[in-house]
C-alpha positions as CSV (number, residue, x, y, z in Angstrom):
1,X,34.9,41.7,-78.4
2,X,38.1,41.5,-76.5
3,X,40.6,38.6,-77.2
4,X,41.2,36.7,-74.0
5,X,43.1,33.7,-75.5
6,X,46.1,33.4,-77.6
7,X,47.5,30.7,-79.8
8,X,50.6,30.6,-77.6
9,X,48.3,29.7,-74.7
10,X,46.8,26.8,-76.7
11,X,50.3,25.3,-77.1
12,X,51.4,25.6,-73.5
13,X,52.2,22.3,-71.8
14,X,54.0,21.8,-68.4
15,X,54.9,18.2,-69.6
16,X,56.4,19.5,-72.9
17,X,58.4,22.0,-70.9
18,X,59.8,19.4,-68.6
19,X,60.6,17.0,-71.4
20,X,61.9,19.7,-73.7
21,X,59.2,19.0,-76.5
22,X,58.3,21.8,-78.7
23,X,54.5,21.7,-78.8
24,X,53.7,23.9,-81.7
25,X,50.5,24.0,-83.5
26,X,51.0,23.0,-87.2
27,X,50.4,25.7,-89.8
28,X,47.8,23.6,-91.4
29,X,45.7,23.7,-88.1
30,X,46.2,27.4,-87.3
31,X,42.9,28.4,-88.8
32,X,41.0,25.8,-86.8
33,X,42.6,27.0,-83.6
34,X,41.9,30.7,-84.5
35,X,38.3,29.8,-85.1
36,X,38.1,27.9,-81.8
37,X,39.5,31.0,-80.0
38,X,37.4,33.6,-81.9
39,X,34.1,31.6,-82.2
40,X,34.0,29.6,-79.0
41,X,36.4,30.4,-76.2
42,X,36.4,34.2,-76.4
43,X,32.6,34.5,-76.5
44,X,32.2,32.1,-73.6
45,X,34.8,34.1,-71.5
46,X,32.9,37.4,-72.6
47,X,29.5,36.0,-71.7
48,X,30.5,34.7,-68.2
49,X,32.7,37.7,-67.4
50,X,35.2,35.4,-65.4
51,X,38.5,34.0,-66.3
52,X,38.8,30.5,-67.9
53,X,42.0,28.6,-67.6
54,X,43.0,26.3,-70.4
55,X,45.1,23.4,-69.0
56,X,45.6,21.6,-72.3
57,X,44.4,22.4,-75.8
58,X,47.0,21.2,-78.4
59,X,49.2,18.2,-77.9
60,X,51.7,17.5,-80.7
61,X,52.3,13.7,-81.6
62,X,55.6,13.5,-79.7
63,X,54.0,14.8,-76.6
64,X,51.1,12.3,-76.9
65,X,53.5,9.4,-77.0
């Protein structure tokens, strides 16, 4: 199955860019996000054969504040 999503995409945030916040997934959560991508998001994208846009997936503590 093709990989449609990346960890970098999960970290993207327009607000973080504007505010200069580094919105990086902690190492301790990488396996969870890889599982989300491989077991949920990629299969959904594959099944529906249409692009799926992720607007927000991970928000670091600083960004949430």
